[in-house]
C-alpha positions as CSV (number, residue, x, y, z in Angstrom):
1,M,-8.8,14.3,16.5
2,P,-6.3,15.2,13.8
3,F,-7.4,14.9,10.2
4,L,-6.1,16.0,6.9
5,T,-7.8,16.3,3.5
6,S,-6.4,14.4,0.6
7,R,-6.1,15.8,-2.9
8,D,-9.6,14.4,-3.9
9,G,-11.3,15.6,-0.7
10,T,-11.0,12.5,1.4
11,S,-10.6,13.0,5.1
12,L,-7.8,11.0,6.6
13,F,-7.2,10.4,10.3
14,Y,-3.6,10.4,11.7
15,N,-1.6,10.3,14.9
16,D,1.7,12.2,15.4
17,W,3.6,11.1,18.4
18,G,7.1,11.9,19.8
19,T,9.9,14.0,18.5
20,G,13.0,13.4,16.4
21,E,13.5,11.9,13.0
22,P,10.1,11.1,11.4
23,V,8.9,7.6,10.7
24,V,5.6,6.9,9.0
25,L,4.0,3.5,9.5
26,L,1.8,2.1,6.7
27,G,-0.4,-0.8,7.7
28,T,-1.9,-4.0,6.3
29,A,-4.8,-4.1,3.8
30,M,-7.8,-3.7,6.1
31,M,-6.5,-2.7,9.5
32,S,-6.4,0.8,10.8
33,S,-3.4,2.5,12.4
34,R,-4.4,0.8,15.6
35,M,-2.5,-2.3,14.4
36,W,0.7,-0.5,15.4
37,E,-0.2,-1.1,19.1
38,F,3.3,-2.6,19.7
39,Q,5.4,-0.4,17.4
40,A,4.2,3.2,17.6
41,P,4.6,3.7,21.3
42,Y,7.9,1.9,21.3
43,L,9.4,4.0,18.5
44,A,8.1,7.3,20.0
45,A,9.5,6.4,23.4
46,H,12.9,5.8,21.8
47,G,13.4,9.2,20.2
48,L,11.6,9.0,17.0
49,R,8.6,11.0,15.7
50,C,6.1,8.3,14.9
51,V,3.3,9.1,12.5
52,T,0.5,6.6,11.8
53,Y,-2.7,7.1,9.8
54,D,-5.8,5.3,8.7
55,R,-5.8,4.4,5.0
56,R,-8.9,5.7,3.2
57,G,-11.8,3.2,3.6
58,C,-10.4,2.1,7.0
59,G,-10.8,3.1,10.6
60,R,-11.6,6.7,11.3
61,S,-10.9,8.0,7.8
62,D,-13.6,8.6,5.1
63,Q,-14.8,5.5,3.2
64,P,-15.2,6.7,-0.4
65,W,-16.4,4.3,-3.1
66,D,-13.3,4.7,-5.2
67,G,-9.6,5.4,-4.8
68,Y,-8.1,2.1,-3.8
69,G,-5.4,1.7,-6.5
70,Y,-1.8,2.4,-5.7
71,D,-1.7,5.8,-7.4
72,T,-4.4,7.3,-5.2
73,L,-3.1,5.6,-2.0
74,A,0.4,7.0,-2.8
75,D,-1.1,10.4,-3.3
76,D,-2.8,10.1,0.1
77,L,0.6,9.4,1.6
78,A,2.0,12.4,-0.2
79,A,-0.7,14.6,1.2
80,L,0.2,13.4,4.7
81,L,3.9,14.1,4.3
82,D,3.1,17.5,2.8
83,H,0.6,18.4,5.5
84,L,3.1,17.7,8.3
85,D,6.0,19.0,6.2
86,L,8.0,15.9,6.9
87,T,11.6,15.5,5.6
88,D,14.3,12.9,6.0
89,T,11.4,10.5,6.6
90,A,11.5,6.7,7.0
91,L,8.6,4.8,5.5
92,V,7.7,1.5,7.1
93,G,5.4,-0.3,4.7
94,Y,3.7,-3.4,6.0
95,A,2.0,-5.8,3.5
96,V,0.0,-3.6,1.0
97,G,1.7,-0.7,2.8
98,G,4.9,-1.8,1.1
99,G,3.2,-1.4,-2.2
100,E,2.0,2.0,-1.2
101,A,5.5,3.1,-0.2
102,V,7.1,1.8,-3.4
103,R,4.5,3.6,-5.5
104,Y,5.0,6.8,-3.5
105,L,8.7,6.7,-4.3
106,A,8.0,6.0,-8.0
107,R,5.4,8.8,-8.2
108,H,6.7,11.4,-5.8
109,G,10.5,10.8,-5.5
110,T,12.8,10.9,-2.5
111,D,12.8,14.6,-1.6
112,R,10.9,13.8,1.7
113,V,12.0,10.2,2.2
114,S,15.5,8.9,3.1
115,R,15.0,5.2,4.0
116,L,12.5,2.4,3.6
117,V,11.3,-0.7,5.5
118,L,9.3,-3.3,3.8
119,A,7.8,-5.8,6.3
120,G,5.7,-8.7,5.1
121,S,5.4,-6.7,1.9
122,T,3.3,-7.8,-1.0
123,T,5.8,-6.4,-3.5
124,P,6.9,-6.9,-6.2
125,F,4.1,-9.0,-7.8
126,M,1.7,-11.6,-6.4
127,M,-0.2,-12.8,-9.4
128,K,0.7,-15.4,-12.0
129,A,1.4,-14.0,-15.5
130,P,3.0,-15.3,-18.7
131,D,6.4,-13.9,-17.6
132,H,5.7,-14.7,-13.9
133,P,4.7,-18.4,-13.8
134,E,5.6,-18.7,-10.1
135,G,2.8,-16.2,-9.1
136,L,-0.5,-17.1,-7.4
137,D,-3.4,-18.3,-9.5
138,P,-6.0,-15.5,-10.1
139,A,-8.6,-18.0,-8.9
140,L,-7.2,-17.5,-5.4
141,F,-8.3,-13.9,-5.4
142,E,-11.7,-14.8,-6.7
143,S,-12.0,-17.3,-3.8
144,L,-10.9,-14.6,-1.3
145,A,-13.4,-12.2,-2.8
146,E,-16.2,-14.7,-2.5
147,G,-15.5,-15.3,1.2
148,M,-15.4,-11.5,1.9
149,V,-18.7,-10.9,0.2
150,K,-20.5,-14.0,1.6
151,D,-19.6,-13.6,5.3
152,R,-16.8,-11.2,6.0
153,P,-16.8,-11.6,9.8
154,R,-16.3,-15.3,9.5
155,W,-13.7,-14.8,6.8
156,A,-11.7,-12.4,9.0
157,A,-11.9,-14.7,12.0
158,E,-10.7,-17.8,10.0
159,L,-8.0,-15.7,8.3
160,A,-6.6,-14.7,11.7
161,T,-5.1,-18.1,12.4
162,Q,-3.1,-18.1,9.2
163,F,-2.3,-14.4,9.6
164,F,-0.5,-15.1,12.9
165,A,0.5,-18.7,12.7
166,G,1.0,-19.6,9.1
167,A,-0.4,-22.5,7.1
168,G,0.2,-25.0,9.9
169,G,-1.5,-22.9,12.5
170,D,-3.7,-24.7,15.0
171,P,-6.9,-22.8,15.8
172,D,-7.1,-24.6,19.1
173,R,-3.6,-23.3,20.0
174,P,-3.4,-19.8,18.7
175,A,-0.1,-17.9,18.3
176,L,-1.5,-15.1,20.4
177,S,-4.1,-14.7,23.2
178,P,-7.7,-15.3,22.1
179,E,-8.4,-11.7,23.0
180,L,-5.7,-10.3,20.7
181,M,-6.8,-12.6,17.9
182,R,-10.4,-11.3,18.3
183,W,-9.2,-7.7,18.4
184,S,-7.2,-8.1,15.2
185,S,-10.3,-9.5,13.4
186,E,-12.4,-6.6,14.7
187,L,-9.8,-4.2,13.3
188,A,-10.0,-5.9,9.9
189,L,-13.8,-5.4,10.0
190,D,-13.4,-1.7,10.7
191,C,-13.0,-1.2,7.0
192,S,-15.7,-0.7,4.4
193,P,-16.6,-3.8,2.3
194,R,-15.8,-2.0,-0.9
195,A,-12.4,-0.9,0.5
196,A,-11.5,-4.4,1.7
197,L,-12.3,-5.9,-1.7
198,E,-10.6,-3.3,-3.8
199,I,-7.4,-3.0,-1.7
200,Y,-7.0,-6.8,-1.9
201,R,-7.5,-6.6,-5.7
202,T,-4.8,-3.9,-5.8
203,L,-2.2,-5.9,-3.8
204,F,-2.9,-9.1,-5.7
205,T,-2.9,-7.9,-9.3
206,T,-0.5,-5.0,-9.4
207,D,2.9,-5.6,-11.0
208,Q,5.5,-3.5,-9.2
209,R,8.7,-5.2,-10.4
210,A,10.0,-2.3,-12.4
211,E,9.3,0.4,-9.8
212,T,10.7,-1.8,-7.0
213,A,13.9,-2.3,-9.0
214,R,14.4,1.5,-9.2
215,I,14.6,2.1,-5.4
216,R,18.0,3.5,-4.4
217,I,17.6,4.5,-0.8
218,P,18.7,2.4,2.2
219,T,16.1,-0.4,2.5
220,L,15.4,-3.0,5.2
221,I,13.2,-6.0,4.2
222,V,11.7,-8.2,7.0
223,H,9.7,-11.3,6.1
224,G,8.5,-14.4,7.9
225,S,9.3,-17.8,6.4
226,A,5.8,-19.1,7.3
227,D,4.0,-16.1,5.7
228,T,1.0,-17.4,3.7
229,G,-0.5,-14.0,3.0
230,A,2.6,-12.8,1.2
231,P,4.8,-15.9,0.6
232,I,8.4,-15.2,1.3
233,G,9.8,-16.5,-2.0
234,L,7.3,-14.7,-4.1
235,C,7.5,-11.4,-2.0
236,G,10.3,-10.8,0.5
237,E,13.1,-12.7,-1.3
238,A,12.0,-11.4,-4.7
239,T,11.9,-7.8,-3.4
240,A,15.3,-8.1,-1.9
241,R,16.8,-9.3,-5.2
242,L,15.4,-6.3,-7.0
243,I,16.6,-3.6,-4.6
244,P,20.4,-3.1,-4.8
245,G,22.2,-3.1,-1.4
246,S,19.0,-3.9,0.6
247,T,19.2,-5.7,3.9
248,F,17.0,-8.8,4.2
249,L,16.0,-10.3,7.6
250,R,14.3,-13.7,7.5
251,Y,12.2,-14.5,10.6
252,E,12.2,-18.3,10.7
253,D,8.7,-19.7,11.3
254,A,7.1,-16.3,11.5
255,A,3.8,-15.8,9.7
256,H,2.3,-12.6,8.2
257,G,1.4,-11.0,11.5
258,L,4.9,-10.8,12.9
259,F,4.3,-7.2,14.1
260,A,2.4,-8.9,17.0
261,T,3.9,-12.5,17.2
262,H,7.5,-11.2,17.0
263,A,6.9,-7.7,18.3
264,D,10.0,-7.4,20.5
265,R,12.4,-8.6,17.7
266,F,10.7,-6.5,15.1
267,N,10.8,-3.4,17.3
268,A,14.5,-3.9,17.9
269,D,15.3,-4.4,14.3
270,L,13.2,-1.4,13.3
271,L,14.9,0.8,15.8
272,A,18.4,-0.3,14.9
273,F,17.8,0.4,11.2
274,L,16.0,3.7,11.7
275,T,18.7,5.1,14.1
276,K,21.9,3.9,12.5
């Protein structure tokens, strides 16, 4: 299996499929690159070089104790792009992957990257602060952390309903097949407890408003109106306001997991943006 070694010695697993212009897919907080079940084969089959990798702490990559802040995660991404010598690359950042992509651009520039997709992104800032009263109460993170520590399998299973159906989701009528819901929960558990907690801390507490506002490459923002993991007003719409000239696509009634619930539409929108 293909691996690379990051700047601090962490081994990272990656896949490199297809030929053409490169696109690197950055996933959600706890899921490995297997979450791109619907996107990676599609993009590779439509003339793009599709690269996915397991974030440190997740999937087949090493699970170090530290290194889950955006600086280190962005440096891991830089190591991947350097290792494969990718240029004119599109970054697709999903959820916390959006924060990684934004921090990469702030930290490493645009020499290797030409366009950006932020889907269900947790940018620009989730947490309430004196100058950000609309943000989420820090007590919410503490509640999430408690659930993770106490019974992470149950926490992940219960989260799956909101992840794919939104706040009004009915657990007796899931948005996807029971098998796919169970598979997604298992992917989330294929992440070390330490990584899960610290990645969530990073996405919840990091203020990326200034670095988001400095983005000047073509950017597509995709967000579901029923997203409870990254509320659309706080995240997608706020991100779109900060990035000049960005394109914003609102998926009505879509929750956080639109990569699965709205896979056909998302794939078509991705391909149109990446190949225009």
